[in-house]
Structure formats: structure tokens, C-alpha cells
Kinemage of the C-alpha trace (Angstrom):
@kinemage 1
@onewidth
@group {chain A} dominant
@subgroup {mainchain}
@vectorlist {calphas} color= white
{ca pro a 1} P -2.166 -12.760 -34.325
{ca thr a 2} L 0.573 -10.636 -32.823
{ca trp a 3} L 0.155 -9.680 -29.159
{ca lys a 4} L 2.902 -7.066 -29.220
{ca asp a 5} L 0.743 -3.917 -29.226
{ca tyr a 6} L -2.384 -5.396 -27.634
{ca ile a 7} L -3.788 -3.684 -24.517
{ca ala a 8} L -5.086 -6.497 -22.343
{ca asp a 9} L -8.475 -6.468 -20.652
{ca trp a 10} L -9.275 -8.227 -17.355
{ca gln a 11} L -10.088 -11.563 -18.969
{ca thr a 12} L -6.838 -11.588 -20.947
{ca ile a 13} L -4.822 -10.648 -17.871
{ca arg a 14} L -6.398 -13.497 -15.879
{ca asn a 15} L -5.733 -15.979 -18.700
{ca gln a 16} L -2.208 -14.933 -19.739
{ca phe a 17} L -0.739 -14.021 -16.337
{ca arg a 18} L -1.332 -16.993 -14.064
{ca cys a 19} L 0.204 -15.337 -11.009
{ca trp a 20} L -2.632 -12.802 -11.003
{ca his a 21} L -4.949 -15.254 -9.194
{ca leu a 22} L -2.270 -15.882 -6.581
{ca leu a 23} L -1.696 -12.158 -6.013
{ca trp a 24} L -5.377 -11.543 -5.305
{ca ala a 25} L -5.602 -14.668 -3.148
{ca val a 26} L -2.784 -13.347 -0.954
{ca leu a 27} L -4.846 -10.225 -0.198
{ca gly a 28} L -7.343 -12.383 1.720
{ca phe a 29} L -10.611 -10.994 0.326
{ca lys a 30} L -11.879 -14.437 -0.654
{ca cys a 31} L -11.336 -15.823 2.833
{ca trp a 32} L -12.978 -12.804 4.469
{ca arg a 33} L -15.963 -12.922 2.098
{ca arg a 34} L -16.408 -16.653 2.792
{ca met a 35} L -16.416 -15.926 6.528
{ca met a 36} L -18.971 -13.129 6.156
{ca arg a 37} L -21.286 -15.437 4.191
{ca arg a 38} L -21.157 -18.035 7.000
{ca arg a 39} L -19.342 -20.592 4.852
{ca gly a 40} L -16.521 -21.141 7.335
{ca ile a 41} L -12.776 -21.117 6.935
{ca lys a 42} L -11.497 -23.309 4.122
{ca cys a 43} L -8.670 -25.607 5.143
{ca gly a 44} L -7.828 -27.901 2.245
{ca glu a 45} L -11.161 -29.361 1.166
{ca arg a 46} L -12.795 -28.985 4.597
{ca arg a 47} L -14.623 -25.944 5.888
{ca leu a 48} L -14.115 -25.202 9.561
{ca met a 49} L -16.072 -23.046 12.050
{ca lys a 50} L -19.146 -22.464 9.879
{ca arg a 51} L -21.310 -21.377 12.827
{ca val a 52} L -18.969 -18.737 14.206
{ca ser a 53} L -17.339 -17.613 10.978
{ca tyr a 54} L -19.586 -14.532 10.642
{ca val a 55} L -18.742 -13.238 14.126
{ca leu a 56} L -15.096 -14.101 13.557
{ca gly a 57} L -15.177 -12.291 10.202
{ca ile a 58} L -16.582 -9.147 11.789
{ca gly a 59} L -13.993 -9.254 14.564
{ca leu a 60} L -11.115 -9.838 12.170
{ca thr a 61} L -12.172 -7.210 9.613
{ca pro a 62} L -9.541 -4.651 10.783
{ca val a 63} L -6.861 -7.360 10.571
{ca phe a 64} L -7.973 -8.319 7.054
{ca ile a 65} L -7.944 -4.655 5.956
{ca ala a 66} L -4.470 -4.051 7.409
{ca trp a 67} L -3.152 -7.250 5.809
{ca ala a 68} L -4.715 -6.392 2.434
{ca val a 69} L -3.184 -2.901 2.393
{ca leu a 70} L 0.223 -4.236 3.445
{ca ala a 71} L 0.168 -7.059 0.881
{ca phe a 72} L -1.084 -4.685 -1.813
{ca phe a 73} L 1.792 -2.238 -1.367
{ca leu a 74} L 4.541 -4.767 -0.635
{ca leu a 75} L 3.576 -7.583 -3.002
{ca val a 76} L 0.985 -6.711 -5.651
{ca ile a 77} L 2.442 -3.336 -6.694
{ca pro a 78} L 6.068 -4.600 -7.053
{ca val a 79} L 5.057 -7.750 -8.955
{ca ala a 80} L 2.725 -5.809 -11.250
{ca thr a 81} L 5.461 -3.220 -11.839
{ca phe a 82} L 7.921 -5.966 -12.739
{ca tyr a 83} L 5.486 -7.434 -15.263
{ca phe a 84} L 4.675 -3.941 -16.561
{ca leu a 85} L 8.358 -3.335 -17.287
{ca arg a 86} L 8.336 -6.550 -19.307
{ca tyr a 87} L 4.978 -5.941 -21.099
{ca pro a 88} L 4.374 -2.153 -20.977
{ca ile a 89} L 1.673 -1.825 -23.627
{ca arg a 90} L -0.247 -4.952 -22.750
{ca leu a 91} L -0.437 -4.153 -19.026
{ca ser a 92} L -0.959 -0.392 -19.244
{ca arg a 93} L -4.631 -0.677 -18.229
{ca ile a 94} L -3.956 -2.756 -15.121
{ca val a 95} L -1.065 -0.553 -14.005
{ca leu a 96} L -3.301 2.507 -14.325
{ca phe a 97} L -5.890 0.758 -12.164
{ca leu a 98} L -3.294 -0.233 -9.546
{ca asn a 99} L -1.878 3.300 -9.480
{ca cys a 100} L -5.362 4.681 -8.897
{ca met a 101} L -5.965 2.215 -6.068
{ca ala a 102} L -2.608 3.044 -4.461
{ca ser a 103} L -3.234 6.788 -4.795
{ca gly a 104} L -6.704 6.365 -3.333
{ca val a 105} L -5.411 4.458 -0.315
{ca leu a 106} L -2.705 7.070 0.269
{ca gly a 107} L -5.340 9.808 -0.088
{ca val a 108} L -7.418 8.145 2.638
{ca val a 109} L -4.323 7.891 4.849
{ca leu a 110} L -3.558 11.605 4.293
{ca thr a 111} L -7.178 12.461 5.109
{ca leu a 112} L -7.147 10.496 8.362
{ca his a 113} L -3.737 11.885 9.313
{ca ser a 114} L -4.852 15.478 8.692
{ca leu a 115} L -8.079 14.880 10.586
{ca thr a 116} L -6.013 13.694 13.556
{ca phe a 117} L -3.955 16.893 13.346
{ca leu a 118} L -7.112 19.031 13.289
{ca ile a 119} L -8.652 17.286 16.293
{ca asp a 120} L -5.582 17.153 18.552
{ca val a 121} L -3.220 20.148 18.486
{ca glu a 122} L -0.624 18.282 20.577
{ca lys a 123} L -0.115 15.724 17.793
{ca arg a 124} L 0.587 18.308 15.102
{ca gln a 125} L 4.029 18.460 13.585
{ca ser a 126} L 6.208 21.358 14.672
{ca tyr a 127} L 8.489 23.481 12.593
{ca ala a 128} L 11.275 25.768 13.762
{ca val a 129} L 12.290 29.271 12.839
{ca thr a 130} L 15.949 30.033 13.535
{ca trp a 131} L 18.057 33.150 13.202
{ca ile a 132} L 21.575 34.255 14.059
{ca val a 133} L 22.082 37.034 16.576
{ca pro a 134} L 25.500 38.327 17.677
{ca asn a 135} L 25.913 38.073 21.440
{ca ala a 136} L 27.739 40.524 23.754
{ca lys a 137} L 31.136 38.939 23.043
{ca gly a 138} L 30.658 39.187 19.281
{ca tyr a 139} L 30.159 35.463 18.689
{ca pro a 140} L 27.130 34.442 16.681
{ca cys a 141} L 24.293 32.882 18.657
{ca val a 142} L 21.653 30.749 16.963
{ca cys a 143} L 18.217 31.420 18.396
{ca gly a 144} L 14.947 29.772 17.469
{ca cys a 145} L 11.344 29.042 18.236
{ca thr a 146} L 9.145 26.079 17.391
{ca phe a 147} L 5.571 26.378 16.191
{ca pro a 148} L 2.925 23.729 15.593
{ca leu a 149} L 1.408 23.374 12.139
{ca gly a 150} L -1.502 25.801 11.778
{ca ala a 151} L -5.148 24.715 11.534
{ca gly a 152} L -5.386 26.255 8.056
{ca arg a 153} L -2.579 24.056 6.740
{ca cys a 154} L -4.143 20.978 8.346
{ca thr a 155} L -7.468 21.838 6.687
{ca thr a 156} L -5.705 22.234 3.340
{ca leu a 157} L -4.036 18.826 3.734
{ca leu a 158} L -7.401 17.329 4.721
{ca leu a 159} L -9.047 18.685 1.572
{ca val a 160} L -6.139 17.508 -0.599
{ca gly a 161} L -6.450 14.017 0.867
{ca ile a 162} L -10.215 13.944 0.255
{ca val a 163} L -9.867 15.128 -3.347
{ca val a 164} L -7.023 12.698 -4.119
{ca ala a 165} L -8.949 9.755 -2.678
{ca tyr a 166} L -12.151 10.718 -4.493
{ca lys a 167} L -10.498 11.271 -7.869
{ca ala a 168} L -8.376 8.133 -7.593
{ca phe a 169} L -11.249 5.846 -6.637
{ca thr a 170} L -13.599 7.275 -9.288
{ca leu a 171} L -11.189 7.249 -12.221
């Protein structure tokens, strides 16, 4: 059969694109899940620190999340995009999924950022209004004032972030 116009499902992607397993392994979810199930840290064929792996997994959860997000945006997305450019029809389903995940993560980041702006006025971005006024000697003088971003705009950005994250993760 011809595979030219075939839209691949998850099983086909795992079987035909061998690097897919490596990409997900780099994210570290398997290691973190093993630690949370008290199975230790796998080093070759040995499993180390079985007794403390759960506590270590809880303590390292923020590190695992930060690493997974960084690896997702800097490794998984570019590699998947490269393969998508080579096999656009076959990988359309997986690229849609990855785009939704990326949009969802960025929606969560926008939500947290806007929430920070709403809570602390000092951290809000400022914008400037400038105008030209002639001075007493006839030369133009540029005057201006800076204003922090208003609470209404921060609330709007917060709602946009929530809606983007919700729609992206539920697609």
C-alpha cells in the first residue's frame, strides 16, 4: 500500500519514527514517574535510591517541570516541525497535538504573568505618552509621562490566557 496520503495515528508514529521514543525520553517523565512510584532511579540495569526516590521525586518536581517545558520547546517542537516539513500529511495529527500543547503552555504562562501584574502594581509594564511642545525660544521640546498598565487590561490578558490554555488543552 502507498503511505503517501496516510494520516498516521499514535501507533504508526511510534513504529515508523524511531526518534519519537527518544524525544519523549528526553522530557524526563518516565524517570519522574519511576521516582514517584518508589522504583528508584534507573542507572543502566540497576535501580538506585529506591527508599528515598519518592521524597526526591516530590522535591525535584519543579526541576522536572522546568526541564520538560524547556526540552519540549527547544527540542521536541523543532524536531517534529522538521519531520512535518518532510511528511506533512502523515504527521498532521501529531503537529496539531504539539501545537495545542505549546499553545496551552503559553496560555498558562500568560495567565500567571497577568496574575502577577494584577497582584503587584509595581511589576506592571509601563507605557509612555509623549508630545512636542514649543519652548520659549521656539525650539521643540519633547515632553512625556509614563503610566503603568491598567488593571482592566491586566484582567483582559488574564482572561485571554485562561481561555487559550483551556481551549488548547481540551482540543
